[in-house]
Every structure is written in structure tokens, then in C-alpha cells.
N, C-alpha and C positions, 0 to 999 in steps of 0.2 A: 169603492165599497164602503169606506168609512162614512162618506157623505150620505150615502143611501141609508146606512144604519142610523145615523143621527136624525135624519128627516123622519124616519119611521118612528123613532123614539119620541120625537116632538109631537107627532100626530097622536100617538098612543097616550102620551101624557095629557093631551088636550081632550082625550076621550072621544075622538072622532074616528069614524070608519074611513076607509079609502074612498068609498063612494061619496061620503059627505065632504071630504077634502077636495075631491074632484069637482063637486058642485060649486064650492066656494071659489075655486080657481077657474071654473068654466071650461074644464077639460073632461075627457072620458076617464072613468075609473081605471081603465087599463093603463093610462098614461101615468097615474100616480103609482100603480103597481110596478111599472117599468122603472120609474125613478127610484123607488124604494128597493128595487132589486139590482140597481146599478146597470140596468140594460138601456137606460136613456139618461141623458144629461138634463140639467135644469138651468135656465137663465138666471141672472142676478135678480131681475125684476120679479120673476115667479117665485124664486126662493124667498125674497123678502116678503112677498105677499103671503106665502105659506107660513112664514114665521109669525107674521101679524095675526093670521087666522088661528095659529096655534097658541097665541098669547105669550110668545117668547119675548121677553124684554131685555135679555142679555145682549146688548149691542156688540160687545167684544166677541162673543160667541158667534153671533150672526155674521159679523164681518169675516170671521175665520172660515165659516161655512161658505161664504161668497167667494173667498179666495180659493177654496178647494174646488168650487164649482166652475170657476172661470180660468183656473190654471191650465196652461197648455204646454207646460214644460216637457220637452223630450230629452230626458236625461241620458247620461252615458250608458246606463244599464240596458237601454233599449237595444243596443247592438247584440245583446245576449238573448234576446227574445227568440224562442224557438230552438235555442241551443242549450239552455239550462232550465231546470225546473222553475216554475213561476215563483215559488217562495224566495228564490235567490234574488229575483228582480224586485219583489215586494219589499224585502229587507233593505235593499239598496235605496229604493225610492223613499221608504220610511225614514231612513237615516238622512237622506238629502233634505227632507222637509222638517226634520226634528230641530228642537231648540236646545236639547241636551240629550246625552245618552249615558245610561248607567248599565254596567254589566256585573254579574256575579258568576264566577267560574270556580269549580272544584276539581275538575279532572283535566281540563285543557286550558292552554293559554287562550285568552279571548281572541277572536278572529281579527280584530282591529289592531292587535299587537303582535301578530304572528309574522315570522319570516317566511319567504317562499318555500324554503326547505321544510320547515315545520308544517306548513299548510299542505304541502305535497305528501308528507308522511301521514298526516291525518286523513287525507282523502284516499291514500293508498290502502289504508286499513279497512276501508268500507267493504261490506259484504252485501250483494255480490260485487266483485271487483270492477272498478270503472275502466273503460277503455282509456288509453293514454291521452287521447285527444280531449276527451271530456274532463279528465282529471286536470289537465293543464289549463283548460278553460276555467274551471272552478278556482284554481290557484290564481290565475290572472284577475278574475272577478274579485276575489278576496283582497288582493293587493290594491285594486282600484278603490275599494271601499275605504281604505285607510286614508283617503284624502279628506275625511271628515274634519270639519273645522269648528264645530260647536263644542261646548264644554263636555268633556268625556271623563267619566270616572269608572275605574275598574277595580273590583275587589277580587283578589285571586287567592285561593287556598294554597298553602305550601305544597300540597299533593300535586297540584297542576304544575308547579314550578320544578318539582323533582322528577316527575314521570318523563322518561325519555322516549320520544317518538322516533328519534333518529339516533345517530351515534353521539359520542361524547362531545366531539367538536361542534356538531349541529346544536346540541343542547346548550353548550356554552355560548354559541352565537345567538341563540334565542333569548337567553337571559340578558345578554348585552343589548340586544335589540329592545327588550322591554325597558331597560334602564334608559336607553337613548330616547325612546318615545316619551318616557315619563318626564323628561326635561322640558318638553313643550309646554307653553303657558296654559294651553287648554286641556291638557291631559293630566289626570291624577291617578296614580296606582297605589293601591293599598294591599297589604298581605295579611292573611289569617294564618298564623303559625300553628303547627301541630300541638304545641304545648300550651295553647291558650286555655285557661281554666274556665269551666262552665259555659263553653260556647254552645248556645242552643238556637242558632240561626237556621236558615233554610239549608237543605242539603242537596239542592238541585240547581242547575243553572237558571239564570233569569236575565232578561234584558228589559230595560225600561226606556222608552223614547218619549221625550217631551213634545207635546203639541204646541200650537200657537197660544192655546189657553189650556189650563190643567185638565178640563173635562175632555180634551182631545188627545190626552196622553195615550200611549199604547204599550202594553207589556207583551213580551214574546217569550214563549216557552217551547222547548223541544218536547214533543209528545210521541208516543209509539207510532201514530199514524202520520207524523210529519210535524211541521212547524205550526204552532197554535198562536194566533193573534188574539189578545185579550183586551177588550175595551169597555167593559161595563164599569160603572163608577165604583160599585161595591168591590169588585175584584181588583181594580186599580188601587183602591185604598189599601188592600191587603198587601199588594206588591210594594207599594211605597213604604209601608210599615216594615216589611221584611228587609228591604234594601237598607233602610236607616238602621235597623237592628244589626245587620251584618257589618255595615260601615262602622258603627259605633264600637263593635267588638274588634275591629281590625287595628293593625298598627298604623300610626300616622304616616304621611307620605315620606318623610325623611327617614324614619326608622325602617320603613318598607324598602326604600332604596338600599339602605345599608344591609338589610336582610338578603335581598336579591344579589347584591355584590358578593356577600360571603358565600352564598350557594355557588355562584359562578367560580369562585376561587377553589372550591372543593372539587370541581370537575377536572 
């Protein structure tokens, strides 16, 4: 879908219609429409010809599009196809191909830092209630996502650390798990305390996944109708600014670990 979106944007930036692009490529207009709707793939040769016709000279970007077009990865998430909603698979695939991952959470521990018990409690609170089998599938899927190895930075509000989805022991174990995960070289955890003066950051969750080039980054937001994937450059710029604003307002990693450790001792 992202490849299709980027090819359509390139064509529109070149001020060409689908019919004109088809004529340049020697194919039917329907084929261009199918490619731009993610209903058909495109070969490396045709993709590079399209980029040339669209006067795109960003070789790094074109190479990234070629990689997207020719990738045949069948990831671990495919075993959940038909069992979990498609956005679950899309998130896992996005993370697999990302070059970095940034999270901001205000009410929940980020999924990549959750314990099985915490994730189970979170899914159990869903309305309508999930069948036990599907809830356990979601928990297992979330735990498998934690194999992410790219640089990961999470900014967590104190509210998320204090809200108990389970009992006291489960909450204590969850905080200990966050601390343990934060010791990994590729994981950074920052905390926004309640008593922070003048905090004016975003007040909703956000996720930012890095692409092979910055213009292929993706932001993800929870929306009333489901998960929303954001990829326009203007909106991505807003999300990058928001993340850096929240990050700059948070405690540094060492002070954040001390803060979480103190919360754990209070339980």
C-alpha cells in the first residue's frame, strides 16, 4: 500500500494522468490504476522507468521503492493472517522493516514493553469482550513483536506507570520489566512526571516508525474507527516535532530509571 501511495504521489507531482503514465510505459491505464491501488505489483525495471518519466532524481528514494517492490519476505506475522485483524499484521510488518521506532504513551505501557499479564489485562478490558482464544492470540502476537532490534525510544507519562491494569504484584512486575528492557543497548525509556512544569506536549499516543529514507517514515495513531497510518510529509513533520517536544520535556534515561524504580518500591 505504501509503495502504491508513493508511486501515485510521484505521478501527480509530475502532473501526469494515469493514462499518460500508461502511454509512457506502454501498458493500459488500468494497469497503472491497479499498481497505484496496490492491486498489482510492479517490476524493478518498470518502477525505474516510471521514476525516470516522473523526473524523480532521488536515487536513494528510488532504491528504497525498488526494495519495497521486490521484497518477498514472509514474516512471522503471516501465521496470524485470518486470525487477527489486519492492522495487527500491518503494525508487525511495519516494525520489521523500520529503521527506528518511537513511542509516546500517556495511559498505557507501550506494547513493546508489556508483560504477558499486563497485555492480557489490557485486552480483557476491551468492549465487547474478546473470546479467550482471540485474547491469547493477541497476547502472543504482542510478545512476538518485542523481538524488535532497531533503536527504540519510548516516552511514558507517569500516569501510565501508575495505572494498575492488574493487581499490585502484576503492576510491580510490569515496572520491573520496563526497567529490564531499558537496559538493552537499543532501547531507551524516558518518563514524563506529573509535576513537570509547563508541559505542553501532545496528550494522545503516537508511534513513529523510521523508513529506509525519511520520506518513507510512518506515523501511527489510534483513531475512533481503528488504527490510522499517516504518511504525508506535512503530517510526518508535525509528528516528528511533537515527539522531539515531548522527548525534550521528559527526564533523561538515568533519571527515568530511578523514577520507575521508586514507583516499584512504593507498590
